[in-house]
C-alpha positions in Angstrom: 36.2 -19.1 59.4 32.5 -18.8 59.1 30.6 -21.9 60.7 28.1 -24.0 59.0 24.7 -23.5 60.6 23.1 -26.2 62.5 19.9 -27.2 60.6 16.9 -28.7 62.4 13.6 -30.5 61.3 10.2 -29.8 62.2 10.7 -31.2 65.9 13.9 -29.5 66.5 16.3 -32.6 65.8 19.5 -31.8 64.1 20.0 -32.5 60.5 23.2 -34.5 60.1 24.6 -34.2 56.6 26.7 -37.4 56.9 23.6 -39.8 57.4 21.3 -38.5 54.6 22.9 -40.3 51.6 22.3 -43.8 53.3 19.1 -45.8 53.5 18.7 -46.6 57.1 15.2 -48.3 57.1 15.7 -51.3 54.8 13.9 -54.7 55.3 15.3 -58.0 56.0 13.3 -61.1 56.5 15.5 -62.2 59.4 15.8 -58.7 61.2 13.6 -56.8 63.2 12.2 -54.9 60.3 10.7 -58.0 58.4 8.5 -57.6 55.5 6.6 -60.8 56.6 3.2 -59.8 58.4 0.9 -61.2 60.8 -2.7 -62.2 59.9 -5.0 -60.5 62.4 -7.9 -60.7 59.8 -8.0 -64.5 60.2 -10.8 -65.3 62.6 -11.7 -61.7 63.3 -14.8 -61.3 65.5 -16.0 -58.3 67.5 -14.0 -59.2 70.6 -10.7 -59.7 68.6 -11.1 -56.2 66.7 -11.8 -54.3 69.9 -8.6 -55.8 71.4 -6.7 -54.8 68.2 -7.8 -51.1 68.4 -7.1 -50.9 72.1 -3.4 -52.1 71.3 -3.2 -49.2 68.8 -4.6 -46.7 71.3 -1.8 -47.4 73.7 0.8 -46.8 71.3 1.3 -50.4 69.7 -0.3 -49.9 66.3 1.3 -53.3 64.9 -1.8 -55.6 64.6 -4.0 -52.4 63.6 -1.8 -51.8 60.5 -1.7 -55.3 59.8 -5.6 -55.5 59.8 -5.8 -52.1 57.6 -3.6 -53.9 54.9 -5.7 -57.1 54.9 -8.7 -55.0 54.7 -7.3 -53.4 51.5 -6.8 -57.2 50.1 -10.1 -58.5 51.1 -12.4 -56.0 50.4 -12.7 -55.3 46.6 -15.1 -52.1 47.3 -12.9 -50.5 49.8 -9.7 -50.9 48.0 -11.5 -49.3 44.9 -12.7 -46.3 46.4 -9.6 -45.8 48.6 -7.5 -46.2 45.3 -9.7 -43.7 43.7 -9.1 -41.1 46.5 -5.3 -41.6 46.3 -4.9 -41.5 42.7 -6.8 -38.4 42.1 -4.4 -36.6 44.2 -1.0 -38.1 43.1 -1.9 -37.2 39.4 -2.6 -33.5 40.2 -0.2 -30.8 38.7 2.5 -29.4 41.1 3.8 -25.9 40.9 6.2 -24.1 42.8 5.6 -20.5 44.2 8.7 -18.4 44.5 9.6 -17.3 47.9 10.2 -13.8 46.7 11.5 -11.8 43.6 14.9 -12.1 44.8 17.2 -13.8 42.1 18.4 -16.5 44.4 14.8 -17.2 45.5 13.8 -17.6 41.9 16.9 -19.8 41.0 15.7 -22.3 44.1 12.3 -22.6 42.7 13.3 -23.2 39.3 15.6 -25.9 40.6 12.6 -27.5 42.4 10.6 -27.2 39.1 13.1 -29.3 37.5 13.3 -31.9 40.1 9.3 -32.1 40.1 9.7 -33.6 36.5 10.7 -36.9 37.6 8.7 -39.7 36.1 8.5 -41.9 39.3 7.2 -39.0 41.5 3.6 -39.9 40.8 4.2 -43.5 42.3 6.1 -42.2 45.2 3.1 -39.6 46.1 0.5 -42.5 45.9 2.6 -44.2 48.4 2.7 -41.2 50.6 -0.8 -41.0 50.4 -1.1 -44.4 52.1 -1.7 -42.1 55.1 -5.4 -41.6 54.1 -6.1 -45.0 54.8 -4.0 -45.9 57.8 -3.8 -42.3 59.2 0.0 -42.0 58.8 2.6 -43.0 56.2 6.5 -42.7 56.5 8.9 -42.3 53.4 12.5 -42.1 53.4 14.6 -39.5 51.5 17.7 -40.8 50.0 19.9 -37.9 49.1 22.2 -37.6 46.4 25.5 -35.5 46.7 27.1 -36.5 43.0 26.5 -33.2 41.6 27.8 -31.4 44.6 24.6 -30.4 45.8 22.0 -32.5 48.0 19.2 -33.7 45.7 16.3 -36.1 46.6 17.3 -39.3 44.7 14.7 -41.7 45.9 11.4 -41.4 48.0 11.2 -44.8 49.5 8.0 -46.1 51.2 8.7 -47.6 54.7 6.5 -49.9 56.2 4.2 -47.8 59.1 4.9 -51.1 61.3 8.4 -50.2 61.9 7.3 -47.0 63.8 6.0 -46.6 67.1 4.7 -43.4 69.1 6.1 -41.7 72.0 4.3 -43.1 75.0 3.7 -39.5 76.6 1.8 -37.8 73.8 1.2 -40.9 71.5 1.9 -38.3 68.7 5.7 -38.0 68.0 6.9 -40.8 65.7 9.9 -43.3 66.7 11.4 -45.8 64.8 12.6 -49.1 65.4 16.2 -49.6 65.1 18.2 -52.7 64.2 18.1 -53.9 67.9 14.6 -53.3 68.3 14.8 -50.1 70.3 12.6 -47.0 69.6 14.7 -43.8 68.4 13.9 -40.5 67.3 13.7 -40.0 63.4 16.9 -38.2 62.1 16.2 -34.8 60.8 15.9 -34.3 57.1 15.6 -38.0 56.4 11.9 -38.7 56.4 8.3 -37.6 55.1 6.3 -37.9 57.8 2.6 -37.7 56.5 -0.7 -37.8 58.6 -4.0 -37.5 57.2 -6.8 -37.3 59.6 -10.2 -38.2 58.7 -11.4 -37.3 62.3 -9.6 -35.4 65.1 -7.4 -37.4 67.5 -4.0 -39.1 67.8 -2.5 -40.6 64.6 -3.5 -44.1 65.4 -7.1 -43.3 65.7 -7.4 -40.8 62.7 -7.3 -43.2 59.9 -10.1 -44.3 57.8 -9.2 -47.9 58.3 -10.0 -47.6 62.0 -13.3 -45.9 61.1 -14.2 -48.5 58.5 -13.0 -51.6 60.6 -16.3 -52.3 62.2 -18.3 -52.1 58.8 -15.8 -54.4 57.4 -16.2 -56.9 60.1 -20.1 -56.9 59.7 -20.0 -57.3 56.0 -17.6 -60.2 56.2 -20.2 -61.8 58.5 -22.8 -61.2 55.9 -20.7 -62.6 53.3 -19.9 -65.9 55.2 -23.9 -66.4 55.8 -24.6 -65.4 52.3 -22.0 -68.1 51.2 -23.5 -70.7 53.7 -27.1 -70.0 52.7 -26.2 -70.3 48.7 -24.4 -73.6 49.5 -27.4 -75.0 51.5 -30.2 -73.8 49.2 -28.7 -72.8 46.0 -29.1 -76.2 44.6 -32.2 -78.7 45.1 -32.0 -81.3 47.6 -31.1 -84.9 46.5 -33.3 -87.4 48.1 -32.5 -91.2 47.3 -35.1 -93.8 48.1 -34.6 -97.5 48.6 -37.0 -100.3 49.2 -37.6 -102.3 52.4 -35.4 -105.3 51.0 -32.4 -103.1 50.4 -29.2 -104.4 51.7 -26.3 -102.0 53.4 -24.2 -102.3 50.3 -27.4 -101.0 48.2 -27.8 -98.2 50.8 -23.9 -97.1 50.5 -24.4 -97.4 46.6 -27.3 -95.1 46.6 -25.8 -92.6 49.0 -22.6 -92.7 46.8 -24.7 -92.0 43.7 -26.7 -89.0 45.3 -23.2 -87.5 46.3 -21.9 -87.8 42.8 -24.8 -86.0 41.4 -23.5 -82.7 43.0 -20.1 -83.0 41.5 -20.2 -85.3 38.3 -23.6 -84.7 37.3 -23.9 -88.4 36.6 -24.7 -91.6 38.7 -26.0 -95.2 38.5 -28.4 -97.0 40.9 -30.4 -100.3 40.6 -33.6 -100.1 39.0 -35.5 -100.6 42.5 -34.1 -97.5 44.0 -34.9 -93.8 42.9 -33.5 -90.4 43.3 -35.8 -87.3 43.8 -35.0 -83.6 43.5 -36.7 -81.3 45.8 -36.6 -77.4 45.0 -36.6 -75.1 47.8 -39.1 -72.1 47.1 -38.6 -68.4 47.6 -34.7 -68.7 47.6 -34.3 -65.5 45.6 -36.3 -63.7 48.0 -34.1 -64.6 50.8 -30.9 -64.3 49.2 -31.9 -60.5 48.5 -31.4 -59.9 52.2 -27.7 -60.5 52.0 -27.2 -58.7 49.2 -29.0 -55.4 50.3 -26.9 -55.9 53.5 -23.8 -55.9 51.6 -24.6 -53.2 49.5 -25.6 -50.8 52.3 -22.0 -51.5 53.9 -20.5 -50.6 50.8 -22.3 -47.3 50.5 -21.3 -46.4 54.0 -17.6 -47.1 52.9 -18.1 -44.7 49.8 -19.5 -42.1 52.0 -16.7 -42.3 54.5 -14.0 -42.4 52.1 -15.1 -40.3 49.1 -18.0 -38.4 50.9 -20.9 -39.5 48.6 -22.1 -42.7 46.7 -22.9 -41.3 43.4 -19.5 -41.9 41.7 -19.5 -45.6 42.7 -22.7 -46.9 43.5 -25.5 -46.3 40.8 -28.8 -45.3 42.3 -32.0 -44.2 40.5 -33.7 -41.5 42.6 -31.0 -41.0 45.0 -30.5 -38.0 47.2 -28.7 -35.2 45.4 -27.7 -35.0 41.7 -24.5 -36.6 40.4 -23.0 -33.0 40.0 -23.5 -32.3 43.7 -21.9 -35.4 44.7 -19.0 -34.8 42.5 -18.5 -31.6 44.2 -18.3 -33.3 47.4 -15.7 -35.4 46.2 -13.8 -32.4 44.7 -13.8 -30.7 48.3 -12.1 -33.7 49.7 -9.6 -34.0 46.8 -8.7 -30.4 47.6 -8.2 -30.9 51.1 -6.0 -33.6 50.6 -4.1 -32.0 47.9 -3.5 -29.1 50.4 -2.3 -31.3 53.2 0.1 -33.0 50.7 1.6 -29.8 49.4 2.2 -28.5 53.2 3.6 -31.8 54.3 6.3 -31.9 51.2 6.8 -28.5 51.7 7.9 -29.0 55.3 9.6 -32.3 55.1 11.4 -32.1 51.4 11.5 -28.4 50.3 12.7 -26.8 53.3 15.4 -29.3 54.0 16.4 -29.0 50.3 16.8 -25.2 50.4 18.7 -25.2 53.9 21.1 -28.1 52.7 21.9 -26.2 49.7 21.5 -22.6 50.3 21.1 -22.2 54.2 18.6 -21.0 56.4 16.6 -18.2 54.7 13.6 -16.0 56.0 11.3 -17.4 53.3 11.1 -20.7 51.5 9.3 -21.6 48.1 6.0 -23.3 48.5 4.7 -26.3 46.5 1.0 -26.0 45.3 -0.9 -29.2 44.5 -4.4 -28.4 42.6 -6.3 -29.3 39.7 -6.7 -26.5 37.1 -9.9 -24.7 37.6 -12.3 -24.8 34.7 -12.8 -21.2 33.5 -15.4 -20.1 31.2 -13.4 -18.3 28.7 -16.5 -17.1 26.5 -17.6 -15.3 29.6 -14.4 -13.8 30.5 -14.0 -12.4 26.7 -17.4 -10.9 26.9 -16.4 -9.1 30.3 -13.1 -7.9 29.0 -13.9 -6.8 25.6 -16.1 -3.9 26.5 -13.5 -2.4 28.9 -10.7 -2.5 26.2 -13.2 -0.7 23.9 -13.4 1.8 26.7 -9.8 2.4 26.9 -8.8 0.2 29.6 -5.2 -0.7 29.2 -4.9 -4.5 29.0 -1.7 -6.2 28.6 -1.4 -8.8 25.7 0.7 -11.3 27.8 -2.2 -11.7 30.1 -4.5 -12.3 27.3 -2.1 -14.9 26.1 -1.8 -16.5 29.3 -5.6 -16.7 30.0 -6.3 -18.4 26.5 -3.2 -20.6 27.1 -1.8 -19.5 23.6 1.9 -18.8 22.6 3.0 -15.5 21.4 3.6 -15.9 17.6 7.5 -16.0 16.7 8.9 -13.8 14.2 8.0 -14.8 10.7 5.3 -17.1 12.0 2.2 -17.4 9.8 -0.4 -15.4 11.2 -4.3 -16.5 10.9 -6.4 -13.5 10.4 -9.9 -12.8 10.2 -11.9 -10.0 9.0 -13.2 -7.6 11.7 -16.9 -6.6 11.8 -17.9 -3.4 12.7 -20.1 -2.8 15.9 -23.9 -2.6 15.2 -23.2 -2.8 11.6 -26.3 -3.4 9.1 -29.6 -1.8 8.7 -31.0 -0.3 11.8 -27.9 -0.6 13.8 -27.0 2.4 16.0 -23.4 2.4 15.2 -21.4 3.1 12.0 -22.7 1.7 8.6 -20.6 -1.2 7.2 -17.7 -0.1 4.8 -18.7 -0.4 1.2 -16.6 -1.3 -1.8 -16.5 2.4 -3.0 -15.1 3.6 0.3 -12.5 0.9 0.6 -11.2 1.8 -2.9 -11.3 5.5 -2.4 -9.3 5.1 0.8 -6.8 2.7 -0.6 -6.3 5.5 -3.3 -5.9 8.3 -0.7 -3.3 6.1 1.1 -1.3 5.7 -2.2 -1.4 8.9 -3.1 -0.6 10.6 0.1 -3.4 12.7 0.7 -6.0 12.7 3.6 -9.7 11.9 3.3 -12.8 10.8 5.1 -12.2 8.0 7.6 -12.9 4.2 6.2 -16.5 4.4 8.3 -17.4 7.6 6.7 -20.1 7.4 3.9 -19.5 10.2 1.2 -22.2 12.7 1.6 -25.3 12.0 -0.5 -25.5 14.2 -3.9 -21.9 15.1 -3.9 -21.3 14.7 -7.4 -24.5 16.3 -8.4 -23.6 19.4 -6.1 -20.4 19.7 -7.7 -21.5 19.7 -11.2 -24.5 22.3 -10.2 -21.6 24.7 -8.8 -19.3 24.5 -11.9 -22.2 25.0 -14.0 -23.1 28.0 -12.2 -19.5 29.3 -12.8 -19.8 28.4 -16.5 -22.9 30.5 -16.7 -21.1 33.5 -15.2 -18.5 33.3 -17.5 -20.0 35.9 -20.0 -19.8 38.7 -17.3 -17.6 41.4 -18.2 -15.8 42.9 -15.2 -16.4 41.8 -11.6 -15.4 43.5 -8.6 -15.4 40.3 -6.4 -11.8 38.7 -6.6 -13.6 35.2 -6.0 -16.0 35.8 -9.3 -12.9 36.8 -11.1 -10.9 33.6 -10.1 -14.1 31.5 -11.0 -14.3 32.9 -14.4 -10.7 32.4 -15.0 -10.8 28.8 -14.0 -14.1 28.0 -15.5 -12.6 26.7 -19.2 -10.2 24.2 -17.1 -13.0 23.0 -14.7 -15.4 22.7 -17.6 -12.8 20.3 -19.5 -12.5 18.2 -16.3 -16.4 18.1 -15.5 -16.8 16.8 -19.1 -14.4 14.0 -18.4 -16.0 13.2 -15.2 -19.5 13.3 -16.7 -18.6 11.0 -19.6 -17.2 8.4 -16.8 -20.4 8.9 -15.0 -22.6 8.2 -18.2 -20.6 5.2 -18.8 -20.8 3.6 -15.3 -23.9 1.3 -14.2 -23.0 1.8 -10.4 -21.3 4.2 -8.1 -18.4 1.7 -7.5 -17.9 1.3 -11.1 -17.8 5.1 -11.5 -15.4 5.3 -8.6 -13.2 2.5 -10.1 -13.1 4.7 -13.5 -12.5 7.8 -11.6 -9.6 6.8 -9.6 -8.0 5.0 -12.7 -8.7 8.0 -15.3 -8.1 11.1 -13.1 -4.2 10.9 -12.7 -4.2 11.4 -16.4 -6.5 14.9 -16.4 -4.5 17.7 -17.5 -4.8 20.0 -14.6 -1.9 22.3 -15.7 -4.3 25.2 -16.8 -6.3 24.8 -13.9 -3.1 25.2 -11.6 -2.1 28.2 -13.6 -5.5 29.9 -13.4 -5.5 29.2 -9.5 -2.0 30.6 -9.3 -2.6 33.8 -11.3 -5.8 34.4 -9.2 -4.1 33.9 -6.0 -1.2 36.3 -7.1 -3.7 39.0 -8.1 -5.5 38.9 -4.9 -2.3 39.2 -3.1 -1.2 42.1 -5.3 -4.3 43.9 -5.2 -4.3 43.7 -1.2 -0.9 45.2 -1.3 -1.8 47.9 -3.6 -4.9 48.9 -1.3 -2.4 49.0 1.7 -0.4 51.3 -0.2 -3.2 53.6 -1.3 -4.6 53.8 2.4 -0.9 54.7 3.3 
């Protein structure tokens, strides 16, 4: 009996099929994996921030991850640009590249394409891309076997706080079990995504760590701005009382001055007065805080999106909007490539191994934005080669233009074709005229061959024909001709004369060449050519018999 091969993950850990269908990293408020978090961002100062980052460096990233979460909650600009970067990738099209042309490989790829159509996949990928900010993310795969195969039923986000790193290399992830201990990740059970904004261990490679100092100093600026606005944003209310004012009068005046700020109303004795003193140059002083806050926002935009044009409008800034967008697209492509490689490694390969066993090659996911192509330039490039005789598959053209091949019986949209270089002064063929079109139609109807549609009838054709036959008619009076050709022409002359008379009558009644051709095509089938055919037949027979007689005489 053949043994089922032992499957292992990227770290060489065995994949145990029995554990794949159960969720093992669920959260409980009373357990080790609690969804409740600490608040390290409260009272944050440079010393506290440095301690949090050092703890993460030593393999305990708990407070760093909590700080990264609060940074997204409290900094509107940071959560905006980070969300833009994550959503731009999670919404990209996903395709599957077949491992080979083998029928089994094609079936595997088709199965994956069907699974990728799940509506919730976009949200699941958005959570996987949480690794862009924090440096890494973990997603648990809950497998379903109800249909007889292993299918990823749910991709469930798992809080990064419930994982640690191996103390030896600070890179290999370990999960926190129900008792608080650290255990290796089960094979085939997790998608481990690490996106590095800089080289280093996962705890030091996330954007949140890089931006944490800008976040801290920006919060200092916002705090100082708030104090300044509270102090100088409204005029100073100064109450004055006379020398004989009692303590009660003084308390009444103080209460009135205080109430004006909130109630905008107060009463005081007539002997007292309240004076409002305006602070000059307040706006110039407040600009300092605004510019400082904007400067930090621009640095965050550069760190997350690589540019500032798409988030911060700046007249006369360095570089055009198109160039800034190209930088953002470069980052998007890099993120998409990393995500596709991660999903192929942690999701696609286990799926194939669980259902089809180990294989030499595996299908590959491709996540990319369709490249905008200049179809006009492509058409102008291909058409000359097609006209030169290069064989081009129609399927390639349909695919390039994103068109479907017409079904049998479908109504086809057709347009008249224009000859190349048509018109006066053109180097190519002249345009097809009405007379040529009708002549070709008549020839096709009668089954005779004629000139090509683009060939214009020779100039003076009808006048030359008339002259030739008139010459034959003038020779009709000759007696005996030794030349058989002349004899045949003399015999056929009466029939040709009657035909020419009919043609000449049509010509005289026509006001244009097209009208003459129409009359000729309609009237010619009715012309009696029996006499002409008999004359030609008799002449041919006479020439043949004459030749036979000459041969006999020589013999």
